[in-house]
C-alpha positions in Angstrom: 69.1 113.5 124.9 67.4 110.6 123.9 68.7 108.6 120.3 66.7 109.5 117.1 63.7 107.1 116.0 63.2 103.7 118.5 64.3 100.4 118.7 62.0 99.1 116.6 62.6 101.7 113.5 66.2 100.5 113.9 65.6 97.3 114.0 63.7 97.7 110.3 66.5 99.6 109.1 68.6 97.5 110.0 66.8 94.8 108.6 65.5 96.0 105.5 69.9 96.7 105.0 71.0 93.5 105.1 67.5 92.2 103.6 68.9 94.2 100.4 72.4 92.3 100.4 72.5 89.1 98.0 72.4 85.8 99.4 76.9 85.4 99.1 76.6 89.3 100.9 74.6 87.9 103.8 77.0 85.0 103.8 79.8 87.6 104.7 80.3 88.8 108.0 82.3 92.0 106.8 78.8 92.5 105.0 76.0 92.2 107.4 78.2 93.8 109.1 79.3 97.0 107.5 75.2 96.9 106.6 74.5 96.7 110.1 76.8 99.8 111.0 75.1 102.4 108.2 71.9 101.4 109.0 73.3 102.7 112.7 74.4 105.9 110.9 71.3 106.6 109.3 69.5 105.8 112.4 70.9 108.9 114.1 71.6 111.4 111.9 68.5 111.3 109.6 65.6 113.5 109.9 65.0 112.7 113.5 68.4 112.2 114.2 71.6 114.7 115.2 73.4 117.1 112.8 76.5 117.2 113.2 77.6 121.1 113.9 81.8 122.2 113.5 83.0 125.0 115.0 86.5 126.0 113.4 87.2 127.9 117.1 86.1 129.5 120.1 86.5 131.9 122.5 85.3 132.9 126.1 85.0 129.0 127.2 86.3 127.3 130.5 85.8 124.1 131.6 83.9 122.1 134.1 80.6 122.5 134.4 78.1 126.0 133.7 75.0 126.8 132.1 73.9 128.0 128.5 71.6 130.8 128.1 70.4 133.1 125.6 73.0 135.5 123.7 74.5 136.8 120.7 77.8 136.2 118.7 78.9 134.1 115.8 80.8 130.9 114.7 84.2 131.5 113.5 
C-alpha cells in the first residue's frame, strides 16, 4: 500500500511547519524535530492518508495467511 501523497508534498508540509517557527525556536532541535513529526503525521492522516480504525473485539480469526472477501457482519 503506497503512502499518502508524495515526497514533494511531505517536504512542503515539513518546510511550512518549520517556517512557522520563530527564529529562536528554529535553533531548538527539539522544536524542529517536533514540527517534522507533526508534518509526517499530518501527511499520513490527511485527506489522502490513512484513517485509524479501532476494533474492540474480533472472533473467528486465525493466525497465518488468509484471504479476505465480501461478507456481512458487525464490529463489536
